[in-house]
VOGU-3710 file (C-alpha; in Angstrom, 3 decimals, decimal comma):
1> magvptlhgh> -46,547/-2,312/-47,964  -47,064/-3,001/-50,091  -45,461/-2,112/-51,089  -43,254/-3,516/-48,329  -43,769/-7,020/-47,114  -42,003/-6,616/-43,510  -42,898/-10,078/-42,259  -42,362/-10,911/-38,748  -42,893/-14,217/-37,148  -45,666/-14,590/-34,307
11> ggaplaasap> -44,028/-18,092/-32,786  -40,363/-17,092/-31,935  -39,300/-17,468/-28,476  -41,852/-19,728/-26,799  -40,811/-22,193/-29,223  -37,076/-22,218/-28,898  -36,131/-24,838/-26,062  -32,982/-26,369/-25,648  -34,485/-29,346/-23,892  -35,428/-32,545/-25,801
21> lspiaaaaal> -39,323/-32,256/-26,773  -42,039/-34,064/-25,055  -44,084/-36,702/-26,594  -47,083/-34,369/-27,497  -44,541/-31,616/-28,866  -42,654/-34,269/-30,949  -45,756/-35,540/-32,346  -46,898/-32,050/-32,808  -43,818/-31,143/-34,670  -44,054/-33,906/-36,850
31> adrvlgllve> -47,833/-33,263/-37,566  -46,744/-29,561/-38,620  -44,014/-30,489/-40,918  -46,422/-33,364/-42,740  -49,523/-31,223/-43,020  -47,314/-28,251/-43,780  -45,987/-29,866/-46,748  -49,513/-30,905/-47,734  -50,486/-27,395/-47,984  -47,279/-25,962/-49,645
41> ipaallvave> -47,396/-28,084/-52,701  -50,930/-27,352/-53,715  -50,387/-23,510/-53,209  -47,250/-23,515/-55,175  -49,369/-25,438/-57,782  -51,992/-22,738/-57,917  -49,498/-20,205/-58,660  -47,928/-21,825/-61,524  -51,638/-22,766/-62,850  -52,481/-19,285/-62,320
51> icvlfagvva> -49,531/-18,108/-64,531  -50,370/-20,590/-67,107  -54,153/-19,886/-67,436  -53,726/-16,085/-67,541  -50,855/-16,233/-70,190  -52,868/-18,813/-72,021  -55,531/-16,215/-72,208  -53,383/-13,453/-73,450  -52,458/-15,724/-76,353  -55,491/-17,038/-77,322
61> ryvfhkpivw> -57,157/-13,540/-77,403  -53,920/-11,328/-78,877  -52,523/-13,974/-81,196  -55,325/-16,439/-81,985  -58,137/-13,870/-81,932  -60,146/-16,533/-80,207  -60,615/-15,604/-76,267  -60,815/-18,206/-73,889  -64,293/-17,349/-72,200  -63,706/-19,365/-69,143
71> sdelasilfl> -59,974/-18,329/-68,347  -60,947/-15,210/-66,129  -63,596/-17,563/-64,337  -61,214/-19,937/-63,843  -58,609/-17,829/-62,577  -60,661/-15,954/-59,930  -61,750/-19,757/-58,617  -58,120/-20,627/-58,086  -57,267/-17,156/-56,861  -59,504/-17,611/-53,611
81> wlamlgavva> -58,007/-21,089/-52,708  -54,464/-19,707/-53,395  -54,994/-16,684/-51,219  -56,292/-18,915/-48,492  -53,629/-21,559/-48,737  -50,976/-18,865/-49,028  -52,587/-17,569/-45,906  -51,985/-20,769/-44,236  -48,560/-21,354/-45,210  -47,938/-17,769/-43,998
91> frrgehmrmt> -49,499/-18,311/-40,674  -47,633/-21,478/-40,322  -44,363/-20,091/-40,792  -45,145/-17,004/-38,541  -45,036/-14,441/-41,267  -47,757/-12,681/-41,242  -47,504/-9,100/-40,879  -47,214/-7,690/-37,664  -45,835/-4,531/-35,526  -43,056/-5,770/-33,232
101> avaakvspqa> -41,748/-2,343/-32,290  -43,296/-2,712/-28,660  -42,472/-6,677/-28,322  -38,846/-5,918/-29,162  -38,274/-3,404/-26,267  -39,897/-5,619/-23,512  -37,889/-8,256/-21,447  -37,591/-11,841/-23,262  -40,217/-13,417/-21,073  -42,573/-10,584/-21,980
111> rafldliait> -41,831/-11,053/-25,555  -42,454/-14,684/-25,147  -45,769/-13,805/-23,683  -46,729/-11,281/-26,568  -45,897/-13,975/-29,104  -48,121/-16,478/-27,537  -50,958/-13,751/-27,172  -50,353/-13,248/-31,252  -51,045/-17,002/-31,708  -53,988/-17,282/-29,271
121> salaflamvf> -55,837/-13,928/-30,386  -55,393/-14,994/-34,013  -56,885/-18,610/-33,017  -59,822/-16,591/-31,296  -60,884/-14,961/-34,477  -60,326/-18,184/-36,627  -62,645/-20,050/-34,050  -65,186/-17,495/-34,157  -65,388/-16,924/-37,737  -65,096/-20,594/-39,042
131> phaleyaeee> -68,709/-21,607/-38,587  -69,977/-18,559/-40,448  -67,415/-19,378/-43,128  -68,852/-23,179/-43,441  -72,444/-21,160/-43,662  -71,282/-19,096/-46,493  -69,781/-21,681/-48,478  -72,993/-23,548/-48,150  -75,299/-20,697/-49,253  -72,912/-20,250/-52,085
141> afiltpalei> -74,045/-23,670/-53,459  -77,361/-22,358/-54,884  -75,389/-20,111/-57,033  -73,580/-21,505/-60,483  -70,784/-19,488/-62,151  -71,751/-18,295/-65,506  -69,289/-19,894/-67,606  -68,259/-23,159/-66,235  -71,631/-23,326/-64,736  -70,251/-25,180/-61,742
151> pnsiraaalp> -71,694/-24,698/-58,002  -69,786/-21,083/-56,566  -69,244/-23,164/-53,406  -66,301/-24,945/-54,929  -64,560/-21,582/-54,896  -66,306/-20,362/-51,551  -65,250/-23,490/-49,631  -61,752/-22,122/-49,841  -62,743/-19,968/-47,094  -63,739/-22,697/-44,291
161> vglglmvvfa> -60,869/-24,671/-45,464  -58,072/-21,735/-45,300  -59,467/-20,810/-41,944  -59,970/-24,360/-40,376  -56,251/-25,334/-41,464  -54,763/-22,021/-39,476  -56,472/-23,368/-36,521  -55,056/-26,634/-36,887  -51,760/-24,919/-37,319  -52,301/-22,772/-34,542
171> vlrlarvadl> -53,299/-25,377/-31,982  -49,823/-27,762/-33,364  -48,101/-24,678/-32,482  -49,231/-24,228/-29,097  -48,854/-27,640/-28,357  -45,074/-27,248/-29,029  -44,983/-24,689/-26,074  -42,455/-25,476/-23,522  -43,598/-23,150/-20,757  -47,096/-24,629/-19,629
181> rllaaalitt> -47,410/-21,904/-17,188  -46,951/-19,223/-20,046  -48,806/-20,965/-22,151  -51,835/-21,132/-19,753  -51,473/-17,282/-19,107  -51,848/-16,531/-22,576  -54,708/-18,964/-22,999  -56,686/-17,422/-19,786  -55,504/-13,731/-20,930  -57,408/-14,260/-24,364
191> gaivaafwll> -60,239/-16,197/-23,249  -61,135/-13,378/-20,320  -60,783/-10,792/-22,854  -63,225/-12,289/-25,120  -65,529/-13,300/-22,544  -65,496/-9,822/-20,981  -66,415/-8,231/-24,378  -69,129/-10,852/-24,763  -70,538/-10,255/-21,059  -70,067/-6,415/-21,805
201> gpmfrplgnm> -72,184/-6,562/-25,002  -75,628/-5,498/-24,328  -73,737/-1,836/-22,728  -72,123/-1,422/-26,205  -75,220/-0,868/-28,382  -76,504/2,440/-26,773  -73,197/3,897/-27,319  -73,877/4,421/-30,891  -70,898/5,536/-32,712  -68,630/5,802/-29,786
211> nlliffvgvv> -68,413/2,065/-30,634  -66,144/2,888/-33,470  -63,496/4,080/-31,081  -63,789/1,300/-28,854  -63,590/-1,350/-31,619  -61,821/0,351/-34,961  -59,382/2,564/-33,056  -58,838/1,318/-29,431  -59,113/-2,776/-30,405  -56,864/-2,463/-33,151
221> avcvfagvpi> -54,554/-0,289/-31,416  -54,115/-2,725/-28,449  -53,722/-5,483/-30,995  -51,277/-3,987/-33,410  -49,230/-2,505/-30,699  -49,288/-5,872/-28,620  -47,702/-7,572/-31,849  -51,031/-9,530/-32,948  -50,920/-10,024/-36,730  -52,631/-7,007/-38,576
231> afafglatfg> -55,080/-9,299/-40,425  -56,180/-10,708/-37,082  -56,308/-7,490/-35,024  -58,645/-5,945/-38,148  -60,979/-9,617/-38,161  -61,329/-9,247/-33,992  -62,110/-5,707/-34,108  -64,575/-6,028/-37,100  -66,008/-9,108/-35,830  -66,601/-7,447/-32,362
241> ylalttrtpm> -68,429/-4,471/-33,555  -70,731/-6,494/-35,861  -71,502/-8,939/-33,260  -71,714/-6,923/-30,196  -73,300/-3,576/-31,604  -75,222/-4,526/-34,495  -77,753/-7,278/-35,713  -75,350/-7,843/-38,930  -75,485/-11,800/-39,646  -71,871/-12,757/-39,139
251> mvlvgrmdeg> -71,731/-14,458/-42,604  -71,781/-10,817/-44,273  -68,323/-10,346/-42,541  -67,327/-13,529/-44,464  -68,826/-12,223/-47,918  -67,137/-8,879/-47,261  -63,725/-10,876/-46,712  -64,343/-12,861/-49,746  -65,156/-9,866/-51,807  -62,146/-8,003/-50,591
261> mshlillsvp> -59,980/-11,039/-51,428  -61,385/-12,030/-54,828  -60,688/-8,922/-56,895  -59,240/-10,202/-60,070  -56,998/-7,271/-60,209  -55,134/-8,363/-57,119  -54,406/-11,690/-58,904  -51,069/-9,290/-60,114  -49,838/-9,302/-56,535  -48,691/-12,914/-56,196
271> lfvflgmlie> -47,650/-13,024/-59,951  -45,590/-9,827/-59,538  -44,160/-10,975/-56,497  -42,912/-14,121/-58,411  -41,617/-11,772/-61,246  -39,509/-10,405/-58,686  -38,047/-13,522/-57,318  -37,405/-14,507/-61,148  -35,451/-11,073/-61,718  -32,915/-11,890/-58,822
281> mtgmakamvq> -32,848/-15,531/-59,692  -31,842/-14,986/-63,440  -29,220/-12,279/-62,715  -31,390/-9,471/-64,318  -31,240/-7,286/-61,395  -27,505/-7,994/-60,999  -26,806/-6,619/-64,653  -28,763/-3,574/-64,113  -26,673/-2,691/-61,272  -23,412/-3,194/-63,051
291> flasllghvk> -24,252/-1,084/-65,752  -25,155/1,739/-63,571  -22,094/1,022/-61,734  -19,747/1,543/-64,559  -21,611/4,591/-65,688  -21,298/6,571/-62,143  -18,914/4,545/-60,232  -15,932/7,002/-60,364  -18,169/9,899/-59,247  -17,907/11,105/-55,729
301> gglhyvlvga> -20,753/9,435/-53,978  -21,252/7,379/-57,196  -22,438/3,904/-55,661  -25,108/5,654/-53,853  -26,419/7,600/-56,882  -26,411/3,613/-58,359  -28,193/2,704/-55,328  -30,719/5,224/-55,934  -31,066/4,629/-59,750  -30,965/0,700/-59,216
311> mylvsgisga> -34,204/0,880/-56,924  -35,875/3,105/-59,644  -35,199/0,414/-62,207  -35,774/-2,824/-60,356  -39,036/-1,453/-58,743  -40,463/-1,065/-61,942  -39,943/-4,946/-62,262  -40,787/-6,644/-59,297  -43,615/-4,381/-57,346  -42,484/-5,694/-54,114
321> kaadmaavap> -40,169/-3,650/-51,988  -38,513/-6,457/-50,005  -37,597/-8,085/-53,473  -36,274/-4,725/-54,655  -33,783/-4,235/-51,760  -33,101/-7,865/-51,525  -31,881/-7,665/-55,295  -29,834/-4,520/-54,928  -28,233/-4,593/-51,414  -25,858/-7,805/-51,889
331> vlfpemkqrg> -24,604/-6,410/-55,277  -23,561/-3,114/-54,055  -23,022/-2,942/-50,339  -19,710/-5,027/-50,221  -18,522/-2,484/-52,876  -19,562/0,453/-50,858  -18,156/-0,785/-47,616  -14,983/-1,337/-49,321  -14,524/2,221/-50,368  -15,493/3,260/-46,956
341> akegdlvall> -19,247/3,841/-46,605  -20,506/3,311/-43,270  -23,372/0,806/-43,215  -25,532/2,874/-41,035  -25,751/5,175/-44,183  -26,002/2,576/-46,253  -28,926/0,975/-44,944  -30,825/4,496/-44,083  -30,027/5,089/-47,991  -31,601/1,879/-48,599
351> satgaqteti> -34,891/2,188/-46,631  -35,243/5,907/-48,166  -35,051/4,617/-51,667  -37,603/2,060/-50,559  -40,172/4,872/-49,902  -38,975/6,927/-52,840  -40,182/4,098/-55,164  -43,470/3,355/-53,814  -44,953/4,962/-56,683  -43,276/3,207/-59,393
361> ppslvlitig> -45,517/0,392/-61,273  -45,954/-2,435/-60,900  -46,117/-1,303/-57,451  -48,619/-3,564/-55,390  -49,955/-0,633/-53,783  -50,696/1,125/-57,019  -52,775/-2,166/-57,875  -54,479/-2,034/-54,606  -55,605/1,271/-55,189  -56,855/0,537/-58,405
371> svtgvsisal> -58,668/-2,559/-57,202  -60,662/-0,832/-54,118  -61,330/2,902/-55,808  -61,884/2,212/-59,394  -59,003/4,492/-60,489  -57,664/3,351/-63,954  -54,615/0,829/-63,021  -53,036/2,177/-66,323  -53,412/5,968/-65,672  -51,942/4,679/-61,960
381> ftggllpgvv> -48,914/3,155/-64,040  -48,351/6,390/-66,105  -48,929/8,676/-63,132  -46,427/6,929/-60,847  -42,828/7,415/-62,731  -42,462/11,133/-62,248  -42,853/11,330/-58,488  -40,249/8,706/-57,908  -37,917/11,146/-60,064  -38,353/13,802/-58,157
391> lavtlcavvw> -38,046/12,002/-54,758  -34,883/10,637/-56,408  -33,590/13,949/-56,980  -34,150/15,016/-53,482  -32,120/12,247/-52,350  -29,234/12,571/-54,733  -28,995/16,223/-53,295  -28,167/14,612/-49,994  -25,630/12,259/-51,216  -24,255/14,959/-53,163
401> wryrgedmsg> -23,590/17,011/-49,871  -22,762/14,192/-47,646  -19,810/12,464/-50,178  -18,719/15,758/-51,809  -15,310/15,383/-50,269  -14,899/11,572/-50,896  -11,373/10,329/-51,733  -11,772/9,019/-55,191  -8,200/8,589/-55,946  -7,887/4,965/-55,866
411> veraswghil> -11,137/4,417/-58,318  -10,429/3,981/-61,969  -12,824/5,668/-64,511  -14,830/2,770/-66,765  -13,870/3,022/-70,188  -16,620/3,704/-72,603  -15,852/0,136/-74,285  -16,528/-1,334/-70,814  -19,872/0,879/-70,306  -21,281/0,060/-73,623
421> rtfviafpai> -20,530/-3,719/-72,896  -22,319/-3,783/-69,465  -25,312/-1,754/-71,331  -25,538/-4,526/-73,822  -25,613/-6,899/-71,387  -28,238/-5,022/-69,057  -30,287/-4,016/-71,779  -32,756/-6,966/-71,823  -33,062/-6,062/-68,121  -34,017/-2,605/-68,369
431> alpfviraav> -36,392/-3,141/-71,155  -38,728/-5,083/-68,937  -40,391/-2,435/-67,221  -41,293/-0,659/-70,565  -42,139/-4,171/-71,865  -44,426/-4,380/-69,290  -45,961/-0,964/-69,306  -46,414/-1,054/-73,122  -48,144/-4,214/-73,009  -50,962/-2,736/-70,788
441> iegvatatev> -51,197/0,545/-72,768  -51,558/-0,769/-75,947  -54,060/-3,169/-74,790  -52,131/-6,610/-75,307  -52,919/-7,588/-71,786  -54,825/-6,179/-68,795  -53,245/-5,046/-65,555  -53,426/-8,448/-64,153  -52,406/-10,425/-67,105  -49,131/-8,350/-67,754
451> stigivyava> -47,367/-9,859/-65,364  -47,479/-13,241/-66,981  -46,010/-11,492/-69,864  -42,963/-10,325/-67,734  -42,632/-13,770/-66,439  -42,292/-15,407/-69,936  -39,613/-12,753/-70,598  -37,708/-12,959/-67,545  -37,766/-17,006/-67,902  -36,634/-16,482/-71,785
461> aglfiyrkfd> -33,958/-13,993/-70,704  -32,653/-16,177/-67,826  -32,423/-19,416/-70,282  -31,363/-17,973/-73,373  -29,473/-14,617/-72,725  -28,013/-14,668/-69,157  -27,829/-18,673/-69,088  -28,637/-18,478/-65,230  -31,660/-20,480/-64,597  -31,773/-22,654/-61,505
471> arrlvpmlvd> -34,972/-24,809/-61,670  -34,224/-26,162/-58,307  -35,299/-22,758/-56,865  -38,891/-22,526/-58,713  -40,607/-24,652/-56,097  -39,209/-22,811/-53,094  -39,971/-19,472/-54,934  -43,217/-20,307/-55,666  -44,260/-21,540/-52,059  -42,594/-18,091/-50,971
481> taclsgaill> -44,829/-16,369/-53,488  -48,062/-17,829/-52,232  -46,852/-17,410/-48,616  -46,119/-13,684/-49,003  -49,573/-13,437/-50,992  -51,686/-15,084/-48,629  -50,490/-12,649/-46,182  -51,021/-9,463/-47,891  -54,638/-10,963/-49,541  -55,691/-11,606/-45,735
491> iigtatgmaw> -55,129/-8,091/-44,655  -57,096/-6,837/-47,580  -60,159/-9,346/-46,764  -60,396/-8,458/-43,361  -59,913/-4,792/-43,764  -62,561/-4,777/-46,430  -64,458/-6,246/-43,592  -63,784/-3,216/-41,486  -64,182/-0,806/-44,308  -67,647/-2,309/-44,838
501> gltqsgfsrs> -68,109/-1,697/-40,922  -67,151/1,987/-41,044  -69,562/2,361/-44,171  -72,650/0,941/-42,507  -72,210/2,938/-39,390  -72,368/6,391/-41,202  -69,002/7,100/-40,579  -67,825/7,544/-43,908  -70,588/10,155/-44,394  -69,521/12,164/-41,281
511> latamtglpg> -65,923/11,869/-42,233  -67,009/13,237/-45,932  -68,965/16,022/-44,303  -66,223/17,279/-41,863  -63,006/16,854/-44,721  -65,005/18,625/-47,457  -65,806/21,256/-44,478  -62,392/21,831/-43,697  -61,074/25,798/-44,253  -58,681/25,881/-46,907
521> gamtfmavsv> -60,201/23,365/-49,441  -58,072/21,156/-51,368  -54,653/22,578/-50,096  -56,036/21,649/-46,467  -57,287/18,575/-47,240  -54,329/17,531/-48,904  -52,108/18,675/-45,978  -54,014/16,597/-43,569  -54,229/13,483/-45,877  -50,341/13,540/-45,910
531> vafivlgsvl> -50,072/13,976/-42,109  -52,773/11,163/-41,462  -51,247/8,689/-44,170  -47,206/9,080/-42,740  -48,737/7,919/-39,600  -51,148/5,102/-40,963  -48,067/3,771/-43,109  -45,957/3,570/-39,848  -48,565/1,538/-38,036  -50,604/-0,444/-40,528
541> egipaivlfg> -48,297/-0,533/-43,755  -49,386/0,631/-47,113  -51,717/-1,992/-48,564  -54,136/-2,050/-45,260  -54,096/1,379/-44,906  -55,440/2,020/-48,542  -57,976/-0,628/-48,250  -59,318/0,652/-45,110  -59,326/4,522/-46,105  -59,283/4,588/-49,675
551> pllfpiarav> -62,876/3,957/-50,458  -63,489/6,576/-47,740  -60,927/9,336/-48,614  -61,059/9,050/-52,662  -64,418/10,248/-53,164  -63,765/13,430/-50,910  -60,793/14,223/-52,985  -62,833/14,271/-56,067  -65,180/16,211/-54,263  -62,797/18,938/-53,399
561> gihevhyamv> -61,184/19,261/-56,974  -58,337/16,860/-56,826  -57,262/14,465/-59,827  -57,435/10,766/-58,171  -54,193/10,039/-59,891  -52,456/12,957/-58,355  -54,138/12,199/-54,648  -52,959/8,504/-55,186  -49,345/9,281/-55,705  -49,332/11,941/-52,809
571> vilamgiglf> -50,823/9,399/-50,303  -48,340/6,461/-51,608  -45,482/8,441/-50,937  -46,734/9,813/-47,742  -47,397/6,127/-46,714  -43,902/5,144/-48,005  -42,109/7,591/-45,730  -44,062/6,420/-42,835  -43,522/2,676/-43,520  -39,577/3,233/-43,516
581> appfgvgyya> -39,141/5,834/-41,084  -37,730/4,357/-37,688  -38,411/3,960/-35,066  -42,449/2,384/-35,862  -41,587/2,296/-39,735  -41,473/-1,731/-40,368  -39,829/-1,371/-43,477  -36,780/0,201/-42,023  -36,163/-3,030/-39,993  -36,536/-5,029/-43,337
591> acaigrvdpv> -34,048/-3,068/-44,987  -31,677/-3,546/-41,714  -32,535/-7,325/-41,878  -31,607/-7,503/-45,697  -28,339/-5,369/-45,286  -27,701/-7,042/-42,123  -27,262/-4,051/-40,165  -27,885/-3,153/-36,782  -31,114/-0,996/-36,963  -29,384/1,924/-34,292
601> agmkpilgym> -26,460/1,960/-36,793  -28,870/3,927/-39,265  -31,109/6,041/-37,347  -29,218/8,945/-37,184  -28,269/9,192/-41,053  -31,622/8,161/-42,114  -32,769/11,852/-40,784  -31,537/13,529/-43,392  -32,836/11,303/-46,318  -36,468/11,561/-44,711
611> ialfiglvvv> -36,333/15,297/-44,969  -35,210/15,283/-48,551  -38,161/12,863/-49,119  -40,464/14,882/-46,917  -39,616/17,966/-49,409  -39,830/15,884/-52,640  -43,454/14,911/-51,418  -44,383/18,377/-50,739  -43,127/19,382/-54,106  -45,068/16,430/-55,683
621> alvpwfsigf> -48,423/17,680/-53,724  -48,150/21,204/-54,680  -47,444/20,409/-58,291  -50,006/18,084/-59,815  -48,124/17,905/-63,473  -45,702/15,677/-62,050  -48,522/12,855/-61,521  -50,998/13,756/-64,276  -48,882/15,298/-66,823  -48,527/12,493/-69,044
631> l> -52,172/11,193/-68,575
//
């Protein structure tokens, strides 16, 4: 999601017990806390060091005209360690992305069993791939990095260390389970399934491309709907496909995971996530919302328009939808409820604005598309602004219709003096998205480095303008950044392995032939893509869907005459609709959690907003100018 990091724990019910812990469980809990601290501190330090290294590179090159030749190389080495330790933190916290729609509807006992299956399935993948990660790191010892001239195994060692730590945390988590019969059932079930696939191995090879359906559709679907974290669902399917149907050494899978997680452009993911947290902590988001409220608060449905506008502005800063919603909702929701707005409609509109703003730079999905397809990040940043405006207009039309009869007799119109004061206060915050975009376009910083400029800007604004900077929150924010980034990057790693497996099977060539041969040419291809990515967005979320299908579909879009940036905007918006549309869209449940609203309350009101978003998507798809008019 990327856009939306809707993170759901995979420990939950089985670990909650009112009875005193057994000696083994107590020892496991203590070991978990101590080891967790030993992982979180280096992960937080790595985020801080990456910020310093990249910002130093910008200053040295642009201010002193003396580039630091080793800065990118050092950043790349540290980045893989950050990704893997962040994935470990996310695993320990139970915050890897997973689909919980099915688990939420079953009995508590069945839910507890599925939670354990999620852990044991992840453990099965980790245990199987760990030896090959060790082998991969040993092989990398023969390669020296070009600038620092150190063995590349120093970087590659992050993979076995991270995987090994996740194995340890999985075992510690299982050791704390109170219901031993349930634990035994989960272990036996997972072991039996793995053994069955292994014994049936000789039967798979003669099936040819039918294996693609068995592993990349069947295994992935079963794992995802059972609540196995998406990264491990992809990993299990890819490992099974390569091990049982091909003669590919498993070290190749580790190499593809490394390749997927090591794109330097993806370093902007943790940095923009941290920037989003800074925006909230320094009060910049609140200042923007208060300015918009003073401008439109007296209009019928005014605060709903403010919600749409605030999400547009905040999205242009943080790049992470969960951070956007968490920054805006607490500021607006109390006043909106006081004016009589129903909480179901509020969370419905919050979800809809999450989908609306998926294309607004520096969206994490835009950055991911640039890294896996080679499309210019600068072009994507420029092209993403107007599609968000188109969808905002369609949402505002629904707001106007629903609130055209709102009673505003008790609401006073803000004076022009008050509006001017709030604008002056909000101006540094409003300017930040334009500073970020200008730095990329003018060549001051790359798309990876520009987030550090935003971070320095936000720190300075918090210290000297807003006078709101809580240094005590920095370490938890850095740990949270590493955690969220690790969850995202592990998905990208395993999805890259899956995409490579699909490519080697010849599936991409068959898909290209089929899609280019569709009657109706570009229009039909675009329509099929819209439907496909709405479905993918609801099941896989934005980033894994893009990593998996972007390299396959973007070349086809070029072949049928669709501009890459235009196609990118359409598929991102389609995924956004799927991501935030109930009952499967996990982004919707994140919005409900942030707004503290029962998901059932928003099911009916969101329908109108989703129809409006779909109309806006159709307009963007039919009129390429909205995406490429300013390129």
